[in-house]
N, C-alpha and C positions, 0 to 999 in steps of 0.2 A: 920594575913591577908596578902595575896600576894600583892606586889607592882605592879601597872600597868606597862606595858612595856614602853620603852623610847619614842615610837611614841606618846603616850598619854601625857607624861610629857612635851615633846617638844611643843606640841600643846598649853599647858597652859603657857609655858615659865616661867617667873618669878612669875606667879601667882599661880602655882601649889604648894600645901601644902602637904608635905609628912605625916603630922600627920592626914590627912584624905584620906588614900589610896583608890583608886578606886572610888572616888566620884567626880562628877562635880557640880559646883555651878553656878547659873544664872549670877551673876556678873562677874565671871571669864570668863565665856563663851563669853559674848557679849562685854566685854572690849577688848578681844584679837582676836576675830574672825570676819573678814569681809566676808560676803557671796560672794562666787566666783563661780557662776554657770558655769560649763564647758560642761555639757552634756544636761541633762534634756530631754531625748528622751521619747516620749509618746508611750507606747506599748499598742495596743488594744488587750486585752485578749479575745479571741473569743470561743464561744461554737458552732458556725456555720460559716463555711468558706464563706458563701454567704454574710456575713456582711463585708467582707474585703474591697470591693470597696468603701462602704460608709465610713468605718473607714479612708481610705486614703483620701477621699474627705473632711472629717471633720478635718484632720490635724494630724492623727497618723503618727509616724515615723517608727514603726515596728508592726508586727503582731505576736501574740502568738496563736498557735492552741493548745487548751487543749483537747488532745485526750481522756483523762479519762472522759471527760464530753460530748463527741461526739458519735453519732451513725454513723456507716459506716466504710469503709476500710480506714485506715490512709493515704495510698498512694494516693487514689483517692481524699481524702479531701485536701491534699496538692496541687495536680494538679489543683483542682478547684480554690484554693486560688491563685495559680500562674497565672491562666488564667484571674482572675478578678482584680488583683492589682500587682504593681511593688515593693512593700515594702519588706524589709528583713523579713524572717519568723523564728520564734522560735518554735521548736517542743517540747511539754511538755506532759509528762505522770506523773501527780502528784499522789504520794502515799497517801493512807488514813492516814498514820502516820503524814503526813505533810499538811493535809488539803484537799486532793484530793479524787478521787474515784477509784484509782487503788490499788488493794489489793494482787497483786502477788509478787513473789520473784524476785531476780535479773535476773534469767534466763528467766522468763516470760516477765519482763520489756524489756530485750534486744530483745527477739523474736518479740515483738510488735513494738519496736522503730526502729529496724534495716532497714526495707524497706524504711523508710522516710529519713534516715540519708543523703543520697546523694542529696536529694531534698530540704532540708532546709538550712538556713544559720547558725543557732545555734540549739543545743540540750540542754535542761535543764537536768542536771544530778545531782540528789540529792546525798548527801554524802554517804548515805547507798548503793548506786549503783556505787560507785567509781570503783569497779572491772570490771564493764561493760563499763567503759568510753573508754577503748582501741579501741572498735569497732568504736566509733565516731572519735577518733584521727586518726585512720588508714584511714578513709575516707576523712580526711582533713577538716571536718566540725568543726566549733568552738563550745566550750562548755561554758555554763553558769553553774558554779558549785554552787549548792544552798543548803541552809539549812533553814527550817522554824520551829520556836519554839513557843510553846504556853505560854512561859514565857519570861521575860527579863533576859538575862544572864549578869554576871559581866563583866566588861571591859576586864580584863585579859583573860577571856574565849573567848570573841569575837575576840581578836587579835590572839589567838592560832587557833581558828576556821578559821579565814581569811587565815592564812598561810597554813592550811591543804587543804582548798578549792582551793587556788591559785596553789597548787602543780599539780593539774590536769585540772584547768579551765582557760579559757581566760578572763572571767568576773566572779567575785565573787558576789554571791547574798546571803545576810543574812537578814532574816525577823524575827522579834521578836514581843512579845506582851507586851508592857509596862503596868504597873499597876498604875504608878504615874507620875506626871509631871517631877520629878527628873529623872525617867527612860528615858523619852523623851530627856531630856537635855544630859544625858550620851550618848544616841544613836547619837545625833547630833555631840557631841564631837568625838565619834568613827568614824562617817562618814567623818568628816573633816580631821581626822588624818590618816585614813587608806590608803593603797596603791591603786592606780587607775589602771585599771577601776574596779569599784565596784557598786553594787546596794544595798542600805540599805532601809528597809521599816518596816512597822508595820502591824500586823494582828488585825482585829477587828475594831469597829467603835468608841470606847471610845476616842482614840487619832487620829482620822482620819486626822486632820490638819497636822500631821507629814508627811503624804504622800506629801503634798505640800511644806513643809519646807525642808525636807532632800535633795532634789535635789539642793537647794541653797548652800549646804555645800559639794557637790561632788558626790552625788548619781546619777548614769548615767541613770537609767531607772525608769519610773513611769508607773505602770500597771493600766490601766483603762478599763472600760467596754463599751459595745455597746447596753445596754438595759438589759442584763442578767449578773449579777455579777459572777465572778469566785472566789471572796474572799470578805468577809464582809468589808465594809468601802471604797470600790473603788469609785472614781469619774468616771463620764462618760468621754469619749474622748472630747466631746464638752465642758464640764465644765473645764477640765484641759487645754484645748487650751486657754480658756478665762483667767484662773488663770495664766497661763504662761505669757500671754501678760501683765496682771496687775502687776505681780511680777518683770518682767524683763524690762517693759517699751517698 
């Protein structure tokens, strides 16, 4: 079995045990790790740009427009959002392979996303569309380099993926699907150890609470909804604003 990289071993300091490679243990985690929330920006993931102003009023820090879940011309949708709110905007065209409703190839993805690139602050670029990231870079728009997995990946794979995403993205976003509490603990360890800025999260409702915990350990963004979820297990913006106040005091 492969040893996890040095970032992970340094996180556990003297408590890391080489005879259990790639595993995190609750006692080791909480003895050595003090939550240090540095970001915790609430992203309102929208299926309707008309919800943007209400999201801003409720306390969202950013807006994500999910073009794969919207009807209408993307450029006009962004213009409507800009008219209604002053928050930074993420443009996302999520593929079916990663939980969305876009089923085209890279060329089709670029054709649909290109008109909105100068109008948004960030474009979410999945790893499978990395060859199309150059059009975003050339426009001077920042990139959220993302990967969404229906499984929990081993720690050494997560660190390799982070480096691959960091090569073209300004923010790295890695979302996995834990199947056990140990998986969640390992994801917390990875989130705490990985280079910033990054966003780590979970898919599904089984370990929904991890969405609230991971930002305490360094995850920059928390994706929430405004009445219609864009991913199973999301909190509403209002719920997470309350959670944030309770967690941070």
